[in-house]
N, C-alpha and C positions, 0 to 999 in steps of 0.2 A: 229136862235139859239140866246138865250139871256143868259148872264152871270151876276150874281149879286154877288158882293164881299163886305163883311163887314170886315174892319180891314186890317192888313198887317202883314208880317213876316219879322223880322230883324235877320240876322245871322252875328255874329262876330267871326272872327278867331284871336286868340291871340297866338303869337309865342314867345317862350323863346329863347333868343340869348345871347351869351357871352358879346357882346358890340354892340353899334350902328354902322351901316354900313357906311363906308367912301365912297366918290364918286369913282366909278370904281371898288369897292370891292364886291365880292360875298361870302356870308357865308351860313352855314347850321344852321338850328334851332335845339335846343336840345329837344324841346317838343312843342306840339300844343294843344290848347284847343279850342273847338267849343262851343259857347254859343248862344242860340237862345231865342227869346221872341216873343210872339204874342201880337200885339197891338190891 
C-alpha cells in the first residue's frame, strides 16, 4: 500500500475564560471556538 499526502491540516481550539489560570487552579471555559485551515 502507498499513501501520498499533499499539504497538512491545522486545527486550533480557542477557549474563552474569565481570567488566566493560576498554578494549581482549575477553571471552566465560557465558550469554545474551533478553527481549521488546510495548508
